N, C-alpha and C positions, 0 to 999 in steps of 0.2 A: 612465422605462421605458414602452414602448408598451402601450396598452390592448388588450383583446381585439378591439375594433373595428379597430384598426390592423393586427391580424394575421388579420383575418377571411378574407383570401384564402388563408391557409395551412390545409390540412385537418388534421383531428385527431379522435380518438375523442370521443364525448359525455362531458361532464364533470358531476360532481355539483355542486350548489350549495355554495358555500363551500369544500368539501374538494377540489373538482376531481378530479384523478387521484391525489392523494397516497396514499390507502390502497392502491390497486392497485399503485402503484409500490413502496411499502414491502413489500407482501406478496409480489409476484412481478413484479419489474421486467422480467425477461427475457421473460416470457410476454406482458406488455402491449406491449413493444416489438416482438416478433416479429409479433404480430397487427397492430399499427399499420403496420409496414413492408409486410406482405402486403396490407393494405387501402389504404393511402394512398401508399406509396412511400417513398423514402429521405429525404423532407422532410415533417415533420408537427409538430404542436404538442400539448403537454400542459400541464396546470396543476399545479404542484408547490409546496406550501406557499404558495398564493396568488399565485404568480408564473407567468405564461405563458412557457413555454420552447419554442423551436424546436429540434427534433432534426435534426441533420445526420448521416446514416449512411453508412458505407463508407470505404474506404481513401483516396479522393480528398478527402473531407471532412477526414479526419485529417491528411493531408498539407497541405492548404491552411491549415487553422486552426492547427495546431501549429507549422508553419514560419512562418506569419504574416509573409510577406515585405512586406506593405503596412502592417504595424503597426496593425491595426484590431481585434484581438481581445484583450480585457483579461482576464488571469487574476485580477488583484486583484478586479475587479468580479464576475467569474464565480463566484468562491468566496465571495461575500458572506455566505452562510449560515454560514461559519466565523468571520466577522470578530469576533463578540463573544467567542469562545472562544480563537481562535488569531490575534489581530492581530499583524502584524509577522512572521509566518512566511514563509519564503522563497517558498512557493508562492503567497502572497497579495500578490506584488509584481510590478511591471511594469518593463520597459525599463531605464533607467539604474539605478534603485534595486535592481532584481532583479540586474542584471549585477554591480554592485559587491558586494552581499552574497553572491552566489554565489562570487565570487572569494575573498572573505574566508573563507567556509566551506570552500572547496576546499583551503585550506592545512592544515586539520585532517585532510584525507584524504591527505596527502602520503605517499610510499612508506615513509619511516622510521617515521611514526606508525602506518601500517597494519600493519607488521611487529610493532610492540608490541601493537597491538589483538589480533592473531592469537594471540600468545603468551598474553595474558591469557585470551582466549576458550577456548583449548584446555584450560587448567587448570580454569577455571570450569565448562565443559561436562562434563568428566569427573566432577567432584565432584557436580554437580547430577543428571546422568543416573544416577549410582550410587544415588541416593535414590529413583528411580522404581520403582514396584511391578512385580513379575513374577508371572506365573501367576494374576493376577486382573484383572478388567476395570477400566478407569478412562477418564475422558473426555480424549481426547488433546488436544482444542482448549484445554481449561482448563489442562492441564498444560504445553503448549508455550507458551501465552500467559504463564503465570507464569515459565517458564524463560527465554523471550526477554527479559522485563522484568528478571529477575535478572542475566542476562548484560549487559543494557544498563546496569544499575546499577553493575556491576563495571567494564565497559569504558568506558562513557561518563561515569560519575560517580565512579569510584574507590571505591565502597562494597563491603564484604564481601558475597558472594552470599547469605549467610544473614541479612543485616540485616533486622530486622522492618519497617523502613521500606518495603521493597519491596511488601508487601501493601497499604499505604495509598496508595502511588504508583499501583499497578495500579487500585485502586478509583477514584482521581481521574481517571486516563486514561479508564477506561470511562465515567465520568460525562460527561467532556468530549465524547467521541465521540458518545454518545447524544443529547447536547444539540443537536448539529448538525442532527439530523433530527426534533427534537421539534416537535409540531404547534403548541404555544404558544411563541411566539418571545420573550416577555418572561420575566424570571426571577421569575415569581410563585411563591408558596409551593406546595410539593408537585409542581412541574413538573420535567421533565428539564432545562430550561434553568437553573432555580435550582440544581440539583445540579451542572450543568456549570460554572456561574460559581463556585460554592464550590470545586469541584475545581481550577479554574484558580488561584484565590487560594491554595489550599494548596500547589500545585506551585510557584508563584512564590515564596512564602515559603521553601519548602524549598530552591529553587535559589539564592535570594538569600543564604541562610546558607552555601551551598557556595562562593559567590563570595568571601565574607569569608575562608573557610578557604583557598581556593586563592591568594588574595592574599598570605596569610601564608606558605604553604608550597605552591608550585606542584607539581603531579604530572605524570605522563605520560598520564593518562586524557584522554578526548575533551573533557570539560568544561574541563579546564585548557588544552587546545589551543585551544578556542574563546576562552578568556579572553585568550590572547596572540596569536590569529590576526590577521593583517593582509593587505591586498592589496599589489600591487606598489608602491603609493605610500606604504605604511606606515599606511594607514587601517584602524582596527579598530572594535570595537563598544563602545557605551556599556553600562552595566550593564543598563538596561531592554531594550536590543536583544538582549543575550545571553539574558535571561530568555525573551523572546518566541521567539527562534530555537530555543533549546534545548527549550522546551516543545513546539513543533511537531515538532522532529526526534525527540524521544524517543517521542512518540505514533506518528509515522509509521514509525519503525524497528521497533518491537516489534510493533505491530498487523499491519502488512502482512506481515512475515516469519512471524508466527504463522499467518496464513491460508495462505501458500505451503506451509509445512511440514505443515500439517494436510491440505491437498490431496495432498501427496506421500505422507503416511502412508496416506490412503485408497487411493490408486492402487497403492501397493506392497503393501498388504494384499489388494487385489482382484486383483493381477497378480503372484503370487509369483515368476514367472520373472524379472521385472525386479528384484524385491527381491534375489534371489540374485545377479543380475549386479552390482548395486550393492555388495552385501556383499563379493563377490570383488574388485571394484575397490578398495574401501576397505582390504581385507586386504593388498593388494599395494603399498600406498603406502609410500614412504620416509618415515621420521621424521627430524626433527620435521615437523609438518604446516604447513609454510610455504606461501607463495604458489606456489612452483614445484611443490611436491607436489600441491597442490589443483588446479592447472591441468591435471593429467593426468586428472582425473575427468570424462572426456568423456561417459560414459553417465549419470552423476549430473546433469551439466548438461543433457542431453537430457530427462531426467525432470522436472527443475526447470522447464525451458521449457514442457514440455507441461502441467505443473500450472498454470503461470501463464496459459497459453492457455485452459484449461478453466475456471479460477476466478481471474480476475485480481483482486488486492486493490483496484484502483480501476477498476471496470468502466465508469464514466461520468466524463467530463471536462467541466466547465462553463467557458464563457467568456461575455463580454458584448461585443456589437458596438459599437464606438465611432463608426463612420461607416456610412452606408447601404451595403448590401452586396447583391449579386445572386448567387444561387446556384441552378443547375439550374432556371431558369425562374421563380424566386420572388424578389421584392424583400423584403429583410429590413431594416427601418428601424434607424437608430442607437438604441442603448439596449436592443436586444432581448437577452434571455438565451438562449444557445444551449447545446446539449449534444451532445458527441461520444460515440460508443458503441463504444469499443474491445472491450468484452466480447462483444457480439453480432457485431461485425465479425470477431473471431477464431474465430467459430463458422460462418463463411460457407463453404458447400461449394465456392464458386468458388476459394477460397484453400486450404482444407483438405478434401480428400475424406473423406467419412464423418466429419464434424467432431465428433460426440459421442463417438466412440470414443477411448479412451486409446491413443495410439500415439506414443511418444517418438521412434521412428525418423523421424518427419517432419522432425526437426532434424538428421539425419545429413547429412554432406557430399554423399552420393549423391542425396538427395531434396531437402533444403533448401526445403521448402514455405514457410518463413517468408521466403524471399528472392524470392517471386513479386511482391512489392511492398515498397518500403522501409518501409511502415507496415502490413504484413500482421501483424506481431507487435509489439504496443505496450503491454505491461503496465506499462512504466515511463514511459509518455508519450513525448514527442518534442520536438524543437526546443529552444529556449532553456530550457524548463522540464523537460527530461528529468531523471528522478530522479537527484539527485546521489549518492545512496547505493547505486546499482545494483550496483557492483562489490563494495562492502562486504557487501551483502545476499547476493550469490552466494557469496562466501567463507564467510559464516556458515552458509548452508545446507549447503555441501559439508562444512564442518567438523563439523556435527552428524551428518550421514550417516556420516562417517568414524569418529566416536566411538560411534555407537549400533549400526549394523547389524552390525559384526563381533562384537558382544556379545550382541545380541538379535534375534529375528525378530518382526515385527509381524503380528498376526492381528486381523482385524476381529471385534468382538464384537456389532455391531449390524447395521443395514441395509447390504447390499453397495452400495447406491446412495443415499447420504445426500441429504436435501433441504437445499439451501443458502439461507440468508437472505442476500441480496446487499447490503443496506444496513444501517447506514452503511459497515461494512467486512464482507466476506463471512465467514460462519461456518456450520458445519453445525448445524442446529436441535437435533440430539440430542447435540452435543458430540463426535461420532465416538468411541464406545466401542471400545477396543482392548484386547488382551492382549499383553504382551511375554513371549515364550518364550526363556529363555536358550539360547544355542547350545552 
């Protein structure tokens, strides 16, 4: 990995000894980046967790790196901060290994399986939402994170949604995610990394028991599908590979969806005219809520896309350069860690006029602001590593809207403009207090 001296020709803000820019990035990564771009331009360096990273900003950088036509940007090395907690996850793989494992996982998302997942989700969501409080405030983020995990336990693992194991799984996933940005990178006592390593061990033990159960009696849940999934050549996964892939998938699926739904809840509470439009759209749906019915929820999809633009669950995408690379006047040596910035790119006024304003109409066919560049809207990444669960996530969000809004109206009980903590996965610092009012 290049030293600070090797990157001396690349500008960047002054760094603290030892800590570099880590504290500023964790506290308010968007503010630091916006100031850096205004001062140094779209190429600048920062020091995060002791590693010098070169930031490449804008849609051209996203297109060049994510498409990676020359094969010089490593996702595996880029996400090295996750390696201790999520080794073997699909996002932490490159080229042939990534291609093969993506093909295997894709078979678990085939059309017949998706129809079964939707049937399971509709039943589970209706039961879980019925338990949510009405006429009193609660923290929406905490509630939706618990709900999405319980849905995941039912759909992905075949567990009852009221299984007490869900709370322990949630705690383990939280510990894993927090460990990825812990300042201490070794699993020393009382550190976030130690809790993350323990969480990973607990999850692997839990999933390993599930494998034994599914081997004896395969089910229709996602975990069973992963157990039997193969690519076109009949190649499947070993037990350890299933554990690693499933651990990463469960974390990514429920954490990122929780962020998106929390952003939507805030936006709908702050803009009741859109909430009423979505409630009407949901009321008009034909039942059962299959893919064909959910596909008609055009306004819900616009709100979902706008929420992801304003608060993308993955606002930064890391890569590592494997060969010397020249970009916009700068020589970037092999081994350099680089960061792409879809979060702030999607707040660019050149792409989205008045970008801080909530305006789902940007995604209407008549305006199509997201089509101004193929990478103008990239909350799911792009290229070979584009999120494999994007379609599933969209269906899950639409299904929740269809189950909740005809029954309840969302009212904000806290700040109309929540402060977002962007890392490791975005969440409102106050948990987004809301009140549900029965219709």
